[in-house]
N, C-alpha and C positions, 0 to 999 in steps of 0.2 A: 594278899599282896598283888597277885597277878590281876585280880579284878580292878584294883585301884589303878594299876598302871594302864589298863585298857580304857578306864574312864578318862584319865588325864590325857591319853593320846587322842581320844575321840574329841575332847574338848578343844585341844590344840588345833586339830584339823578343822573343826567348826569355826574357830576364831580366824584361821587363815582364809577360809572361804568368805567370811563376812568382810574381812579387811579388803579382799580383792574386789568384792562387789561394791564396797564403799568407794574404792579408788576409781572404778569405772563410772559410778554415778557422779562423783565429784568432777571427773574430767569432762563428762557430758554437759554439766551445768556451768562449766567455765571456771570452777574454783581453782583448778590447777593450771598453772601457767603453761603456755606452749613449750614443748620439750621435756616436760616432767610427766612421769607415769607412762601410761599406754598412749602411743601416738596413733589416734584413730583417724587422723587426716592423711596419713601416708598412703593408704590404698587409693583414696580419691585423687590425690595428687599424681599418683603413678598412672591412674586410668586416664586422666586428662592429658598427660603428655606435656612436653615442653611447648611453650607458647612461640608461634612463628615470629621471627625477627622482622622488623619493617623493611620493605624493599630498599635496596641500596641503588641510587641512581647510577645508570651505566655511564661509561666514559663518553663525553661529548654532549651529554644532556644536562641542561641547567635546572629543569624542574619547573612546574607550572607556577609555583609561588614566585619564582624569579620573573616569569613572563608577565604576570599580572601586576607586578611592581611598577611596570611602565605602561602596560596595556590594560589598565583597569576597566575601561569601558568594554572591551572585548571579553574580559573575564566575567563581568557582570551579565553580559548578554547570553552567556551559556548557562546560566543558573536556571534550573527548571526544565531544560531541554534534554532530549535523549542523549546528546553527546556528553552531558555532565553526570549521567547515572553510573556511578562506579560499581553498583551492584550487578550491572550487565557486563559480563566479561568481554564483550565485543565492542564496548564503547571506548572512546578515546580516554575517558577519565579512569578506566581500569587498567590502562597501560602507561603511556607517557604523557597523558594530558594534552596540552597545546602542541607538544612536539610530536604527537602521533601523526598529525596532519602537516605540520609545518616543518618537520624534520628536526634533528638535533640542534639545540639552540645555544650551546656554550660558545661556539665560534661567533655567533651573532652577537652575543653579549660582550665579547672581548674585542670585536672589530668596531672601530670608530665609524666606519662607513655603513655599518649595520647590514652587511651582506650575509652570505652563507646560510640562507634560510629560504624556505619556499614562500613567496609572496604571490598569492593567487591572482591578484590584480595585474601582475606582469607576466604570468605564465601563459603558454599556448593552451587552446581548448583541450587538446588530446592529453596534455600533461595534467591539467586540472581533473579531468575525468578519471585518469589512471590513478590518481591519488585517492579519489572517492571510491573507486571500485575495489580498493584493497579491502574494504569492509562491506560496501553495498554491492555485492555480487551474487545475491541470491533472490529467489522469488521474482518479483516484478522487475528487478533490475538485471536479470540474467541476460536479456536480449538486447542490451544497450549497444554492444559492439556490432557494428554493421547496420544499425537502425537508421531510419530516415533522419532523425535529429542528429545522430552522431556523424552521418555522412555529410551533413550540411554545416559541419564545424561548430556545432553547439556543444556546450559543456554543461556540467551539473550546476555551475553557478549562473548560468543563463536564466534558469528558472528558480533556483533555490539560493538562500543566503543563510549562512551559519550564524553570522554575528549581527545581521540587520534584517531579519525577516519582517514582512508586512502582515502576514496572516498567522493565525494561531495553529493552523494545521499544515504540516509538511514544510514549514519554514519557506514559504513562497516569497518571491520578491514583489508580488502584487497582493492586494487585499483578498481577492477571490480567484478561484481557478479559472473561471470564465474570463475575467479581466486579463489574466496572464496569457491564456490561449489567444485572445483577441489581438495581442500585439503582433502576431504573425498570421493567424487564421481569421482574418477579418471577414471574409465572405461567409464562412461557415457560422461564425458567431452571429453575424448580422441576420442570417436566416432564422435564428432562434427568436428573433424579435418580431417576426411576422405575426399578423393578428389572426389570420384565418386558422392555420394549423401549424403547430410547432412542437418540438420536444420540450417537456417541462423543465428546461434548464433555468430559465429566468425565475421560475417559481421556487427553485431550490430543491425540486424532487430528484433531479438528475444533474450530473455534471459531465464534462467532456470525458473524464476518466471512467465514467460508467460504461462506456462502449469502447473506448480506446485506452491503450497502455502507452503513455508518453515515452516510456523507456524502451519501447520496441517490443516486437513479437517475433518469434522464431518460426511460427507455424502458419501465418496468414498475411493477408494484404491490409493495407491501411492501419497497421498496428492495432488491430482489433483485439479486445481482451478475451473474447470467447469464440471458440469455433475456428475453422480454417477457411471460412468464406463469409461473405456479407449475409447470405441467407441463414447460415447457422448462428451468426451473432443476433440477428433479428428474432429468430424463433426461440432463442434462449429466454426471452420475455413473452413474446407472442406465441405461446405454445399452441394455441388453437389453429395456427396456420402451418404447423409442422407436418401434419400427416401422420402415417402414410395415407394416401387417398387412391381410390381406384382409377379416377380420371385426373391426371396431373396437367396443370397449365405450365407450359415450358418457361415463360418468363418468371413465374413464381419459384420454380425449382432452381433456376440459374442464379437469379439476383433480385432481391426485393427492390433494389434501387433502380431497376428498369422502369417501374411505375411510380415509386414513392421517392421523395426527397428526404432522407433521414434527418436532416437538420431543421427543416421547416419549409413551408410552401404557402403561396398565396391562394392555393386551391384547397378544396375540401379534401379531407383525409390525406393531406400531405402528398397529393399527386403532383407529378412533375409538370403536366399540362391538364387542361380541363377535359371533361368528358363532353362529347364522344370522341374528341380528337385524340385522346390517349389511346383508345382502342383502334382508331383509324390509322394509327401509325403502322399497324400490322394488318389489320383486317380492312382492306381497301376494296375488296371485291367479293361481296356475299349476296345472298338472295333478297335482302329486304330494304333497299341497299344500305350499306353501312357507311358510305362515304358521300359527302356533299358534292363531290366531283362527279359522281355517277349520273345522277339526275337532280331535278329540283323538287322531288317529291317530299323530301324531309322538311324543307324550309316552307314550301308552299302549303302543304297540308298540316304544318305545325305538329309534326310527330313528337310524341313524348320521348323519343330517342334523342332529342336535341336539348332537353331541359332536365333539371333535377338530377336524378341518378342515372339518367340516360340508359346506356346499354345494360347497366346493372339492374334496371327495373325487371328485366326478364332473366338475364344471366347473373343471378344473385350469388351463386357459389363460384365466383371467378377465381378463387384461390385453389379450387379443386373440389371434386365431388366424389362421394362414395355410392351414389345411387346407380343401379344398373343401367338406367337410361340417361345418365348424366354427362354424356360426352359433349353436350353443349352447355354444361355448367348451369343448368336451370333448376337443379334440385340439390 
């Protein structure tokens, strides 16, 4: 009798285990409706947590959908630009959209005169730049306050347009950067068109911002992008002229623009004047003689110092020499 009871008990336990396994299998295959049997989705739902509620517009803000209902052209112009990238937490689209720059717009919607909003075409340059600097205050834009362009009452919208850009890069108001800079810096841009020697700006290899930071610099002159002097800016590319050298040439160490015009020149190697007149501005009394005002020997005898490379025929290492006997820059 005891053995029979043990067998029956064992069979009942085995049946319970099978039923439990069947219930789990059926639940996994979707045979059991949600809420019946074992709730296997509960742990996943608990791990995911509650879904965040959509942001509620703050008081005074109408929302970008309300703005584009009237200003559809402006809304379409933002598509594809950095200002419309909601995934970037620093973009206007990630905060209040149009009202990030133009201010709360509910009063503008309710006002028949359409006031109570920032209209950049009617704002002072300082106020326009102040609005842009709420976001664009890092990196290249950090030196805007006190810069040459800011002190001349220019604003961000002088060069950039948010809703009507003419270029695919940096939303400029002109087609190219060179064309934009030429509206003010006509002399410098005209030098890049000289035939003999010029910076490769018109070929598209360089642009004005390759050397200059139009938003200003806090460490050097002429809003240079690199270094704290003209010489450091030039040697950032022309590294072979950097040195150090044993025998230094003072004009080279002080400023490359003493002899070269960085934007372009009608002379070879972008020199500010032709050779030998370039050297004769400083070396007017030497032994062989170096100046046409000393004697007529140079012109009468047709010295090679008057033609071609002129003084550099002999003084070839004019940027400096490391040779022990190179105090005359001949080696």
